[in-house]
LOVEXKE-937162 format. One record per residue (C-alpha): x negated, y negated, z negated; residue in one letter; residue number from 1. Coordinates in nm, 4 decimals. Layout:
@u:X v:Y w:Z aa:A i:NUM
...
***
This chain:
@u:1.9135 v:0.0229 w:2.0448 aa:M i:1
@u:1.5887 v:0.1209 w:2.2196 aa:T i:2
@u:1.2590 v:0.1641 w:2.0328 aa:L i:3
@u:1.1295 v:-0.1681 w:2.1640 aa:F i:4
@u:1.4495 v:-0.3490 w:2.0645 aa:E i:5
@u:1.4349 v:-0.1930 w:1.7181 aa:D i:6
@u:1.0725 v:-0.2985 w:1.6661 aa:L i:7
@u:1.1511 v:-0.6526 w:1.7821 aa:K i:8
@u:1.4531 v:-0.6753 w:1.5510 aa:W i:9
@u:1.2410 v:-0.5597 w:1.2581 aa:R i:10
@u:0.9795 v:-0.8248 w:1.3373 aa:G i:11
@u:0.7100 v:-0.5632 w:1.3910 aa:L i:12
@u:0.5571 v:-0.6926 w:1.7159 aa:I i:13
@u:0.3258 v:-0.9945 w:1.6925 aa:K i:14
@u:0.0468 v:-0.9925 w:1.9538 aa:D i:15
@u:0.0671 v:-0.7995 w:2.2813 aa:I i:16
@u:-0.2161 v:-0.7016 w:2.5149 aa:A i:17
@u:-0.0563 v:-0.7609 w:2.8530 aa:G i:18
@u:0.3055 v:-0.8528 w:2.9067 aa:T i:19
@u:0.6038 v:-0.7882 w:2.6855 aa:E i:20
@u:0.7810 v:-0.6312 w:2.9827 aa:E i:21
@u:0.5023 v:-0.3754 w:3.0339 aa:D i:22
@u:0.4949 v:-0.2917 w:2.6624 aa:L i:23
@u:0.8702 v:-0.2379 w:2.6611 aa:Q i:24
@u:0.8504 v:0.0006 w:2.9579 aa:K i:25
@u:0.5818 v:0.2096 w:2.7875 aa:V i:26
@u:0.7488 v:0.2209 w:2.4453 aa:L i:27
@u:1.0871 v:0.3124 w:2.5915 aa:D i:28
@u:0.9413 v:0.5503 w:2.8505 aa:G i:29
@u:0.7899 v:0.8985 w:2.8524 aa:S i:30
@u:0.5992 v:1.0342 w:2.5490 aa:P i:31
@u:0.2428 v:0.9074 w:2.5161 aa:F i:32
@u:-0.0499 v:0.9219 w:2.2722 aa:Y i:33
@u:-0.1202 v:0.6197 w:2.0530 aa:F i:34
@u:-0.3570 v:0.5593 w:1.7660 aa:Y i:35
@u:-0.4046 v:0.3467 w:1.4620 aa:W i:36
@u:-0.7098 v:0.3381 w:1.2392 aa:G i:37
@u:-0.8085 v:0.3059 w:0.8773 aa:T i:38
@u:-1.1385 v:0.2790 w:0.6961 aa:G i:39
@u:-1.2358 v:0.5447 w:0.4383 aa:P i:40
@u:-1.3017 v:0.2861 w:0.1679 aa:T i:41
@u:-1.1101 v:0.4895 w:-0.0933 aa:A i:42
@u:-0.9857 v:0.8458 w:-0.1369 aa:S i:43
@u:-0.6249 v:0.7293 w:-0.1065 aa:S i:44
@u:-0.4279 v:0.4953 w:0.1126 aa:L i:45
@u:-0.2372 v:0.2222 w:-0.0707 aa:H i:46
@u:0.0947 v:0.0464 w:-0.0321 aa:L i:47
@u:-0.0639 v:-0.2140 w:0.1933 aa:G i:48
@u:-0.1219 v:0.0645 w:0.4506 aa:H i:49
@u:0.2401 v:0.1720 w:0.4388 aa:Y i:50
@u:0.3652 v:-0.0578 w:0.7149 aa:S i:51
@u:0.1183 v:0.1119 w:0.9541 aa:S i:52
@u:0.2370 v:0.4557 w:0.8430 aa:L i:53
@u:0.5976 v:0.3491 w:0.8990 aa:C i:54
@u:0.5089 v:0.2242 w:1.2470 aa:M i:55
@u:0.3444 v:0.5569 w:1.3296 aa:A i:56
@u:0.6546 v:0.7432 w:1.2101 aa:K i:57
@u:0.8860 v:0.5167 w:1.4126 aa:R i:58
@u:0.6955 v:0.5901 w:1.7325 aa:L i:59
@u:0.6707 v:0.9598 w:1.6436 aa:A i:60
@u:1.0467 v:0.9718 w:1.5866 aa:N i:61
@u:1.0820 v:0.8682 w:1.9525 aa:H i:62
@u:0.8628 v:1.1627 w:2.0615 aa:C i:63
@u:0.5360 v:0.9702 w:2.1002 aa:H i:64
@u:0.2200 v:1.1347 w:1.9663 aa:H i:65
@u:0.0317 v:0.9678 w:1.6768 aa:P i:66
@u:-0.3426 v:0.9857 w:1.6215 aa:I i:67
@u:-0.4941 v:0.8471 w:1.3015 aa:L i:68
@u:-0.8562 v:0.7487 w:1.3410 aa:L i:69
@u:-1.0358 v:0.7571 w:1.0084 aa:C i:70
@u:-1.3568 v:0.5625 w:1.0579 aa:G i:71
@u:-1.6290 v:0.7905 w:0.9267 aa:G i:72
@u:-1.8795 v:0.6045 w:1.1461 aa:A i:73
@u:-1.7459 v:0.2506 w:1.1246 aa:T i:74
@u:-1.6773 v:0.3045 w:0.7539 aa:G i:75
@u:-2.0518 v:0.3424 w:0.7051 aa:R i:76
@u:-2.0833 v:-0.0201 w:0.8201 aa:I i:77
@u:-1.7578 v:-0.1919 w:0.7263 aa:G i:78
@u:-1.5532 v:-0.4304 w:0.9378 aa:D i:79
@u:-1.6250 v:-0.8025 w:0.8928 aa:P i:80
@u:-1.4330 v:-0.9755 w:0.6156 aa:R i:81
@u:-1.3507 v:-1.3471 w:0.6267 aa:P i:82
@u:-1.5700 v:-1.4255 w:0.3251 aa:T i:83
@u:-1.8625 v:-1.1889 w:0.2716 aa:A i:84
@u:-2.0190 v:-0.8658 w:0.3897 aa:E i:85
@u:-1.8781 v:-0.5395 w:0.2588 aa:R i:86
@u:-2.0839 v:-0.3139 w:0.0375 aa:E i:87
@u:-2.2264 v:-0.0047 w:0.2065 aa:I i:88
@u:-2.0513 v:0.3174 w:0.1012 aa:I i:89
@u:-2.2561 v:0.6359 w:0.0616 aa:S i:90
@u:-2.2055 v:0.9120 w:0.3181 aa:E i:91
@u:-2.0926 v:1.1505 w:0.0453 aa:E i:92
@u:-1.8217 v:0.9050 w:-0.0658 aa:T i:93
@u:-1.7104 v:0.8421 w:0.2925 aa:V i:94
@u:-1.6624 v:1.2149 w:0.3557 aa:N i:95
@u:-1.4753 v:1.2641 w:0.0274 aa:K i:96
@u:-1.2468 v:0.9706 w:0.1059 aa:N i:97
@u:-1.1683 v:1.1040 w:0.4542 aa:I i:98
@u:-1.0525 v:1.4355 w:0.3078 aa:E i:99
@u:-0.8271 v:1.2546 w:0.0599 aa:G i:100
@u:-0.6721 v:1.0484 w:0.3384 aa:I i:101
@u:-0.6353 v:1.3566 w:0.5589 aa:R i:102
@u:-0.4166 v:1.5316 w:0.3013 aa:S i:103
@u:-0.1958 v:1.2233 w:0.2619 aa:Q i:104
@u:-0.1449 v:1.1841 w:0.6350 aa:I i:105
@u:-0.0396 v:1.5476 w:0.6674 aa:K i:106
@u:0.2320 v:1.4836 w:0.4094 aa:A i:107
@u:0.3464 v:1.1404 w:0.5273 aa:L i:108
@u:0.3140 v:1.1701 w:0.9076 aa:V i:109
@u:0.3140 v:1.5465 w:0.9722 aa:P i:110
@u:0.2912 v:1.5139 w:1.3503 aa:S i:111
@u:-0.0226 v:1.2979 w:1.3356 aa:A i:112
@u:-0.3612 v:1.4254 w:1.4486 aa:E i:113
@u:-0.6471 v:1.2948 w:1.2338 aa:L i:114
@u:-0.9775 v:1.2228 w:1.4066 aa:V i:115
@u:-1.3076 v:1.0892 w:1.2738 aa:D i:116
@u:-1.5163 v:0.8602 w:1.4976 aa:N i:117
@u:-1.8329 v:0.9929 w:1.3313 aa:Y i:118
@u:-1.7830 v:1.3040 w:1.5427 aa:D i:119
@u:-1.8479 v:1.1166 w:1.8672 aa:W i:120
@u:-2.0764 v:0.8391 w:1.7428 aa:L i:121
@u:-2.3254 v:1.0344 w:1.5279 aa:K i:122
@u:-2.5278 v:1.1596 w:1.8272 aa:D i:123
@u:-2.4856 v:0.8512 w:2.0457 aa:Y i:124
@u:-2.8313 v:0.6926 w:2.0599 aa:T i:125
@u:-2.8675 v:0.3191 w:2.0121 aa:F i:126
@u:-3.0301 v:0.2788 w:2.3539 aa:L i:127
@u:-2.7543 v:0.4688 w:2.5340 aa:N i:128
@u:-2.4833 v:0.2792 w:2.3506 aa:F i:129
@u:-2.6328 v:-0.0539 w:2.4561 aa:L i:130
@u:-2.6663 v:0.0651 w:2.8137 aa:R i:131
@u:-2.3210 v:0.2248 w:2.8388 aa:D i:132
@u:-2.1121 v:-0.0153 w:2.6300 aa:I i:133
@u:-2.3107 v:-0.3239 w:2.5340 aa:G i:134
@u:-2.3571 v:-0.4385 w:2.8930 aa:K i:135
@u:-1.9803 v:-0.4780 w:2.9373 aa:Y i:136
@u:-1.9236 v:-0.7200 w:2.6483 aa:I i:137
@u:-2.0523 v:-1.0768 w:2.6658 aa:N i:138
@u:-2.1883 v:-1.2328 w:2.3459 aa:V i:139
@u:-1.9826 v:-1.5463 w:2.4068 aa:N i:140
@u:-1.6753 v:-1.3233 w:2.4204 aa:Y i:141
@u:-1.7654 v:-1.1807 w:2.0797 aa:M i:142
@u:-1.8381 v:-1.5229 w:1.9289 aa:L i:143
@u:-1.4956 v:-1.6405 w:2.0352 aa:D i:144
@u:-1.3229 v:-1.3810 w:1.8175 aa:K i:145
@u:-1.1635 v:-1.5454 w:1.5157 aa:D i:146
@u:-1.3130 v:-1.3194 w:1.2476 aa:I i:147
@u:-1.6649 v:-1.3713 w:1.3891 aa:I i:148
@u:-1.6217 v:-1.7462 w:1.4313 aa:R i:149
@u:-1.5143 v:-1.7849 w:1.0676 aa:R i:150
@u:-1.8259 v:-1.6023 w:0.9470 aa:R i:151
@u:-2.0801 v:-1.7972 w:1.1513 aa:L i:152
@u:-2.1037 v:-2.0778 w:0.8968 aa:E i:153
@u:-2.1875 v:-1.8437 w:0.6075 aa:T i:154
@u:-2.3765 v:-1.5905 w:0.8144 aa:G i:155
@u:-2.3010 v:-1.2437 w:0.9495 aa:I i:156
@u:-2.5302 v:-0.9434 w:0.9890 aa:T i:157
@u:-2.5817 v:-0.7710 w:1.3209 aa:F i:158
@u:-2.4175 v:-0.4577 w:1.1767 aa:A i:159
@u:-2.0879 v:-0.6373 w:1.1164 aa:E i:160
@u:-2.1227 v:-0.8410 w:1.4346 aa:F i:161
@u:-2.1485 v:-0.5181 w:1.6366 aa:A i:162
@u:-1.8493 v:-0.3597 w:1.4610 aa:Y i:163
@u:-1.6057 v:-0.4649 w:1.7338 aa:M i:164
@u:-1.8160 v:-0.2799 w:1.9934 aa:L i:165
@u:-1.7837 v:0.0407 w:1.7946 aa:L i:166
@u:-1.4087 v:0.0008 w:1.7490 aa:Q i:167
@u:-1.3687 v:-0.0950 w:2.1120 aa:G i:168
@u:-1.5570 v:0.2191 w:2.2108 aa:Y i:169
@u:-1.3289 v:0.4272 w:1.9887 aa:D i:170
@u:-1.0325 v:0.3237 w:2.2025 aa:F i:171
@u:-1.2254 v:0.4004 w:2.5221 aa:L i:172
@u:-1.3252 v:0.7442 w:2.3890 aa:H i:173
@u:-0.9675 v:0.8348 w:2.2878 aa:L i:174
@u:-0.8388 v:0.7032 w:2.6196 aa:F i:175
@u:-1.0769 v:0.9267 w:2.8141 aa:Q i:176
@u:-1.0697 v:1.2360 w:2.5918 aa:E i:177
@u:-0.7090 v:1.2424 w:2.4675 aa:K i:178
@u:-0.5232 v:1.0255 w:2.7178 aa:N i:179
@u:-0.4465 v:0.7864 w:2.4323 aa:C i:180
@u:-0.3121 v:0.4780 w:2.6069 aa:I i:181
@u:-0.2083 v:0.2563 w:2.3153 aa:M i:182
@u:-0.3499 v:0.1143 w:1.9940 aa:Q i:183
@u:-0.1373 v:-0.0313 w:1.7144 aa:V i:184
@u:-0.2781 v:-0.2254 w:1.4182 aa:A i:185
@u:-0.2355 v:-0.5208 w:1.1875 aa:G i:186
@u:-0.2812 v:-0.8653 w:1.3365 aa:S i:187
@u:-0.6180 v:-0.9063 w:1.1611 aa:D i:188
@u:-0.7528 v:-0.6424 w:1.4036 aa:Q i:189
@u:-0.6523 v:-0.8295 w:1.7191 aa:W i:190
@u:-1.0089 v:-0.9129 w:1.8248 aa:G i:191
@u:-1.1226 v:-0.5519 w:1.7922 aa:N i:192
@u:-0.8152 v:-0.4241 w:1.9739 aa:I i:193
@u:-0.8597 v:-0.6481 w:2.2775 aa:T i:194
@u:-1.2245 v:-0.5466 w:2.2972 aa:T i:195
@u:-1.1096 v:-0.1864 w:2.3440 aa:G i:196
@u:-0.8499 v:-0.2815 w:2.6053 aa:V i:197
@u:-1.1128 v:-0.4791 w:2.8000 aa:D i:198
@u:-1.3664 v:-0.1945 w:2.7793 aa:L i:199
@u:-1.1135 v:0.0518 w:2.9187 aa:I i:200
@u:-1.0331 v:-0.1815 w:3.2076 aa:R i:201
@u:-1.4013 v:-0.2443 w:3.2884 aa:K i:202
@u:-1.5175 v:0.1176 w:3.2496 aa:C i:203
@u:-1.2252 v:0.3018 w:3.4065 aa:T i:204
@u:-1.0386 v:0.0385 w:3.6063 aa:D i:205
@u:-0.7218 v:0.1507 w:3.4236 aa:K i:206
@u:-0.4743 v:-0.0197 w:3.1933 aa:T i:207
@u:-0.4368 v:0.0435 w:2.8232 aa:A i:208
@u:-0.1751 v:-0.1081 w:2.5966 aa:Y i:209
@u:-0.1824 v:-0.2519 w:2.2475 aa:A i:210
@u:0.0150 v:-0.4605 w:2.0060 aa:F i:211
@u:-0.0252 v:-0.5801 w:1.6514 aa:T i:212
@u:0.2090 v:-0.6011 w:1.3561 aa:M i:213
@u:0.2261 v:-0.9131 w:1.1401 aa:P i:214
@u:0.0389 v:-0.8829 w:0.8127 aa:L i:215
@u:0.2903 v:-0.8296 w:0.5356 aa:I i:216
@u:0.2576 v:-1.0816 w:0.2540 aa:L i:217
@u:0.4297 v:-1.1224 w:-0.0807 aa:D i:218
@u:0.6164 v:-1.4371 w:-0.1814 aa:S i:219
@u:0.2935 v:-1.6018 w:-0.3016 aa:S i:220
@u:0.1178 v:-1.5438 w:0.0313 aa:G i:221
@u:-0.1012 v:-1.2583 w:-0.0880 aa:K i:222
@u:-0.1330 v:-0.9265 w:0.0928 aa:K i:223
@u:0.1558 v:-0.6944 w:0.0149 aa:F i:224
@u:0.0866 v:-0.3934 w:-0.2049 aa:G i:225
@u:-0.1301 v:-0.5477 w:-0.4731 aa:K i:226
@u:-0.0226 v:-0.5575 w:-0.8378 aa:S i:227
@u:-0.2184 v:-0.8060 w:-1.0486 aa:E i:228
@u:-0.5108 v:-0.7661 w:-0.8097 aa:G i:229
@u:-0.5003 v:-0.3864 w:-0.8175 aa:N i:230
@u:-0.3979 v:-0.1680 w:-0.5263 aa:A i:231
@u:-0.0836 v:0.0417 w:-0.5614 aa:L i:232
@u:-0.2107 v:0.3782 w:-0.4369 aa:W i:233
@u:-0.0043 v:0.6338 w:-0.2485 aa:L i:234
@u:-0.1797 v:0.9041 w:-0.4519 aa:D i:235
@u:0.0588 v:0.9833 w:-0.7382 aa:K i:236
@u:-0.2349 v:1.0578 w:-0.9683 aa:E i:237
@u:-0.3641 v:0.7021 w:-0.9240 aa:K i:238
@u:-0.0329 v:0.5149 w:-0.9158 aa:T i:239
@u:0.2891 v:0.6687 w:-1.0416 aa:S i:240
@u:0.6074 v:0.6702 w:-0.8366 aa:A i:241
@u:0.7607 v:0.4561 w:-1.1098 aa:Y i:242
@u:0.4932 v:0.1851 w:-1.0691 aa:E i:243
@u:0.5654 v:0.1605 w:-0.6961 aa:I i:244
@u:0.9393 v:0.1549 w:-0.7677 aa:Y i:245
@u:0.8964 v:-0.1208 w:-1.0253 aa:Q i:246
@u:0.6765 v:-0.3291 w:-0.7936 aa:Y i:247
@u:0.9383 v:-0.3138 w:-0.5185 aa:L i:248
@u:1.2413 v:-0.3682 w:-0.7401 aa:I i:249
@u:1.0822 v:-0.6991 w:-0.8430 aa:N i:250
@u:1.0680 v:-0.8164 w:-0.4802 aa:T i:251
@u:1.1568 v:-1.1824 w:-0.4348 aa:D i:252
@u:1.5011 v:-1.2430 w:-0.2817 aa:D i:253
@u:1.3343 v:-1.4398 w:-0.0014 aa:A i:254
@u:1.1290 v:-1.1339 w:0.1077 aa:K i:255
@u:1.3618 v:-0.8410 w:0.0506 aa:V i:256
@u:1.5301 v:-0.8485 w:0.3935 aa:L i:257
@u:1.1902 v:-0.8488 w:0.5658 aa:E i:258
@u:1.0740 v:-0.5572 w:0.3528 aa:Y i:259
@u:1.3899 v:-0.3556 w:0.4203 aa:L i:260
@u:1.3223 v:-0.3933 w:0.7935 aa:K i:261
@u:0.9513 v:-0.3109 w:0.7705 aa:V i:262
@u:0.9374 v:-0.0374 w:0.5065 aa:F i:263
@u:1.2616 v:0.1585 w:0.5442 aa:T i:264
@u:1.4172 v:0.3651 w:0.8197 aa:F i:265
@u:1.7690 v:0.2445 w:0.7519 aa:L i:266
@u:1.9639 v:0.1355 w:1.0576 aa:S i:267
@u:2.0193 v:-0.2272 w:1.1552 aa:K i:268
@u:2.3837 v:-0.1959 w:1.0573 aa:E i:269
@u:2.3042 v:-0.0490 w:0.7147 aa:K i:270
@u:2.0399 v:-0.3105 w:0.6357 aa:I i:271
@u:2.2740 v:-0.5925 w:0.7342 aa:E i:272
@u:2.5496 v:-0.4401 w:0.5200 aa:E i:273
@u:2.3182 v:-0.4165 w:0.2170 aa:I i:274
@u:2.1887 v:-0.7700 w:0.2633 aa:Y i:275
@u:2.5410 v:-0.9071 w:0.2980 aa:S i:276
@u:2.6336 v:-0.7363 w:-0.0284 aa:E i:277
@u:2.3223 v:-0.8815 w:-0.1893 aa:Q i:278
@u:2.4150 v:-1.2350 w:-0.0824 aa:Q i:279
@u:2.7673 v:-1.1922 w:-0.2187 aa:S i:280
@u:2.6390 v:-1.0629 w:-0.5539 aa:A i:281
@u:2.2677 v:-1.1494 w:-0.5999 aa:P i:282
@u:2.2742 v:-1.0288 w:-0.9594 aa:E i:283
@u:2.3351 v:-0.6721 w:-0.8381 aa:S i:284
@u:1.9889 v:-0.6654 w:-0.6729 aa:R i:285
@u:2.1271 v:-0.3967 w:-0.4439 aa:I i:286
@u:1.8730 v:-0.4841 w:-0.1745 aa:A i:287
@u:1.5752 v:-0.4470 w:-0.4095 aa:Q i:288
@u:1.7113 v:-0.1239 w:-0.5578 aa:K i:289
@u:1.7649 v:0.0206 w:-0.2108 aa:T i:290
@u:1.4193 v:-0.0864 w:-0.0939 aa:L i:291
@u:1.2461 v:0.0620 w:-0.3982 aa:A i:292
@u:1.4352 v:0.3924 w:-0.3835 aa:W i:293
@u:1.3897 v:0.4379 w:-0.0077 aa:E i:294
@u:1.0148 v:0.3733 w:-0.0140 aa:V i:295
@u:0.9457 v:0.5996 w:-0.3127 aa:V i:296
@u:1.1662 v:0.8681 w:-0.1558 aa:K i:297
@u:0.9745 v:0.8506 w:0.1740 aa:D i:298
@u:0.6345 v:0.8612 w:-0.0005 aa:I i:299
@u:0.6951 v:1.1044 w:-0.2876 aa:H i:300
@u:1.0338 v:1.2665 w:-0.2216 aa:G i:301
@u:1.3892 v:1.2305 w:-0.3499 aa:K i:302
@u:1.3228 v:1.3891 w:-0.6904 aa:I i:303
@u:1.0481 v:1.1373 w:-0.7699 aa:E i:304
@u:1.2648 v:0.8500 w:-0.6449 aa:A i:305
@u:1.5564 v:0.9559 w:-0.8644 aa:D i:306
@u:1.3213 v:0.9990 w:-1.1603 aa:N i:307
@u:1.1807 v:0.6484 w:-1.1063 aa:A i:308
@u:1.5348 v:0.5100 w:-1.1241 aa:V i:309
@u:1.5988 v:0.7012 w:-1.4468 aa:T i:310
@u:1.2734 v:0.5817 w:-1.6052 aa:V i:311
@u:1.3462 v:0.2232 w:-1.5021 aa:S i:312
@u:1.6971 v:0.2298 w:-1.6477 aa:Q i:313
@u:1.5859 v:0.3915 w:-1.9736 aa:K i:314
@u:1.2944 v:0.1545 w:-2.0276 aa:L i:315
@u:1.5166 v:-0.1443 w:-1.9573 aa:F i:316
@u:1.7477 v:-0.0254 w:-2.2352 aa:K i:317
@u:1.4606 v:0.0688 w:-2.4661 aa:G i:318
@u:1.5709 v:0.4312 w:-2.4579 aa:D i:319
@u:1.2707 v:0.6674 w:-2.4648 aa:F i:320
@u:1.4588 v:0.9927 w:-2.5159 aa:E i:321
@u:1.3678 v:1.2481 w:-2.2530 aa:G i:322
@u:1.0785 v:1.0431 w:-2.1134 aa:L i:323
@u:0.7262 v:1.1826 w:-2.1026 aa:S i:324
@u:0.4292 v:0.9921 w:-2.2401 aa:V i:325
@u:0.3061 v:0.9565 w:-1.8812 aa:K i:326
@u:0.6335 v:0.7928 w:-1.7725 aa:D i:327
@u:0.6337 v:0.5622 w:-2.0747 aa:I i:328
@u:0.2741 v:0.4528 w:-2.0253 aa:L i:329
@u:0.3431 v:0.3852 w:-1.6557 aa:S i:330
@u:0.6460 v:0.1783 w:-1.7461 aa:G i:331
@u:0.4729 v:-0.0146 w:-2.0218 aa:L i:332
@u:0.1416 v:-0.0611 w:-1.8449 aa:K i:333
@u:-0.0421 v:-0.3690 w:-1.9708 aa:G i:334
@u:0.1462 v:-0.4149 w:-2.3000 aa:V i:335
@u:-0.0596 v:-0.4707 w:-2.6200 aa:P i:336
@u:-0.1807 v:-0.1524 w:-2.7840 aa:N i:337
@u:-0.3495 v:-0.0512 w:-3.1060 aa:F i:338
@u:-0.4607 v:0.2636 w:-3.2864 aa:T i:339
@u:-0.3148 v:0.3955 w:-3.6102 aa:L i:340
@u:-0.6099 v:0.5048 w:-3.8250 aa:Q i:341
@u:-0.4061 v:0.6399 w:-4.1164 aa:A i:342
@u:-0.0504 v:0.6554 w:-4.2480 aa:E i:343
@u:0.0753 v:0.3036 w:-4.3348 aa:E i:344
@u:0.3977 v:0.1330 w:-4.4462 aa:P i:345
@u:0.5865 v:-0.0279 w:-4.1585 aa:L i:346
@u:0.5386 v:-0.3825 w:-4.2873 aa:I i:347
@u:0.1608 v:-0.3366 w:-4.2950 aa:D i:348
@u:0.1574 v:-0.1996 w:-3.9392 aa:V i:349
@u:0.3551 v:-0.5031 w:-3.8186 aa:L i:350
@u:0.1237 v:-0.7555 w:-3.9818 aa:V i:351
@u:-0.2099 v:-0.5804 w:-3.9276 aa:N i:352
@u:-0.1431 v:-0.5433 w:-3.5541 aa:N i:353
@u:0.0021 v:-0.8913 w:-3.4950 aa:K i:354
@u:0.3535 v:-0.7720 w:-3.4191 aa:I i:355
@u:0.4415 v:-1.0215 w:-3.6901 aa:A i:356
@u:0.2251 v:-1.3135 w:-3.8008 aa:S i:357
@u:0.2911 v:-1.2667 w:-4.1726 aa:S i:358
@u:0.4705 v:-1.0442 w:-4.4198 aa:R i:359
@u:0.7429 v:-1.3084 w:-4.4487 aa:R i:360
@u:0.7982 v:-1.3100 w:-4.0713 aa:E i:361
@u:0.7876 v:-0.9281 w:-4.0676 aa:A i:362
@u:1.0658 v:-0.9146 w:-4.3259 aa:R i:363
@u:1.2711 v:-1.1620 w:-4.1205 aa:E i:364
@u:1.2318 v:-0.9409 w:-3.8127 aa:F i:365
@u:1.3315 v:-0.6312 w:-4.0076 aa:L i:366
@u:1.6289 v:-0.8027 w:-4.1710 aa:K i:367
@u:1.7488 v:-0.9258 w:-3.8319 aa:G i:368
@u:1.7228 v:-0.5773 w:-3.6751 aa:N i:369
@u:1.4586 v:-0.7122 w:-3.4351 aa:A i:370
@u:1.2162 v:-0.4205 w:-3.4785 aa:I i:371
@u:1.2685 v:-0.0817 w:-3.3155 aa:S i:372
@u:1.0469 v:0.2249 w:-3.3183 aa:I i:373
@u:1.0704 v:0.4744 w:-3.0324 aa:N i:374
@u:1.3983 v:0.3108 w:-2.9317 aa:G i:375
@u:1.5645 v:0.3146 w:-3.2763 aa:K i:376
@u:1.6162 v:0.0036 w:-3.4915 aa:I i:377
@u:1.4241 v:0.0083 w:-3.8190 aa:C i:378
@u:1.4842 v:-0.2226 w:-4.1152 aa:S i:379
@u:1.3063 v:-0.0487 w:-4.4040 aa:E i:380
@u:0.9692 v:-0.2151 w:-4.4663 aa:E i:381
@u:0.8377 v:0.0760 w:-4.6740 aa:T i:382
@u:0.9002 v:0.3332 w:-4.4010 aa:M i:383
@u:0.5763 v:0.5277 w:-4.3526 aa:M i:384
@u:0.4331 v:0.5248 w:-3.9998 aa:I i:385
@u:0.2393 v:0.8399 w:-3.9163 aa:S i:386
@u:0.1586 v:1.0818 w:-3.6368 aa:K i:387
@u:0.4693 v:1.2861 w:-3.7240 aa:E i:388
@u:0.6975 v:1.0357 w:-3.5484 aa:I i:389
@u:0.4769 v:0.9992 w:-3.2387 aa:A i:390
@u:0.6178 v:1.0969 w:-2.8986 aa:I i:391
@u:0.4429 v:1.4191 w:-2.7914 aa:E i:392
@u:0.2187 v:1.3536 w:-3.0939 aa:G i:393
@u:0.0400 v:1.0800 w:-2.8969 aa:K i:394
@u:0.2129 v:0.7399 w:-2.9036 aa:I i:395
@u:0.4615 v:0.5351 w:-3.1059 aa:I i:396
@u:0.6494 v:0.2572 w:-2.9267 aa:I i:397
@u:0.7235 v:-0.0613 w:-3.1198 aa:F i:398
@u:0.9576 v:-0.3226 w:-2.9773 aa:R i:399
@u:1.0079 v:-0.6715 w:-3.1169 aa:R i:400
@u:1.3261 v:-0.8373 w:-2.9934 aa:G i:401
@u:1.4468 v:-0.7333 w:-2.6489 aa:K i:402
@u:1.1298 v:-0.7374 w:-2.4424 aa:K i:403
@u:0.8095 v:-0.7464 w:-2.6490 aa:K i:404
@u:0.6562 v:-0.3994 w:-2.6586 aa:Y i:405
@u:0.3518 v:-0.2615 w:-2.8411 aa:F i:406
@u:0.1999 v:0.0860 w:-2.7985 aa:I i:407
@u:0.0495 v:0.2574 w:-3.1007 aa:C i:408
@u:-0.1883 v:0.5435 w:-3.0235 aa:E i:409
@u:-0.2283 v:0.8084 w:-3.2908 aa:V i:410
***
């Protein structure tokens, strides 16, 4: 299977600048330079960026040369959003974020060259930019772009309106300075991408290529990579490998085949084999387990992926032996928590912290072996709860029934 055929099978080609035949010839031809971009809005990329990173690696694996453009200049403005203008980020924060992203790219796409458009835009005067670039792009052309058209009713500043000129110029600059002939991005960037292709044609009388990937959504139609509204970061210090594993292992059956194609490097034959096994035995969740392990392995390495599996299995069983406080807190993120001020009998801890609604209910739980502490069933209401039984001297884990957890900090 050629690169183009593989990308088509995975559903990774949506919009094409030019013809599909021309794109296929370039992708399956001699090595070339291509770029994709990201804004330095945070010091880490997140799981929503991962489809772009996978695309860069797929092209790199076929000997093409990736360039990641981190928008130090455009990030000072912000690309237009469908609803409202982005907040301006300080220059100090932008620079710090670029360095964080740079280190991640080196680890995830080692062959990629990272460039910052601030380097070529910082000394470009406003007058020269209008003369050199602005004269080639008609205002009606800009107004016809979907993202601009949607903002006209609520209003859009000139800074955001002009954003597509800056991004279009980025492509022209990389085309002229690095012989970068292709841009790849999410479909929400289509208007900016075509602006660059048109600029290259008008300024150089040469052809550039571009295509977009479909935006990856979860089963509810929201952007992939968000967990309860919070980004799942690729930085292990911000989001643990276990959290990413757990997010992916909970993938809806209706989306798991798509995600296996987009986010893993497994072959067509292997993916079809896994999905067939999943359909024969849905309860095995083999597709979700494979997806989660493969993605964590590609981002953080095999050891972290194996550890995420271990943590997941232990937490599912309520077995905390051998787990660190960090692993436990990652696995039980969001569960009710309370602080133990002083040594107390178990029955008082249960009632005072609403694990049980009354002493009578607490005794019923204890009699029915429904209360466990740090993974061990407890039935003695007078058992004293103190820091001595805390894991690493920091937390005590209470479980009521099979699934209701409470974290006690000491």
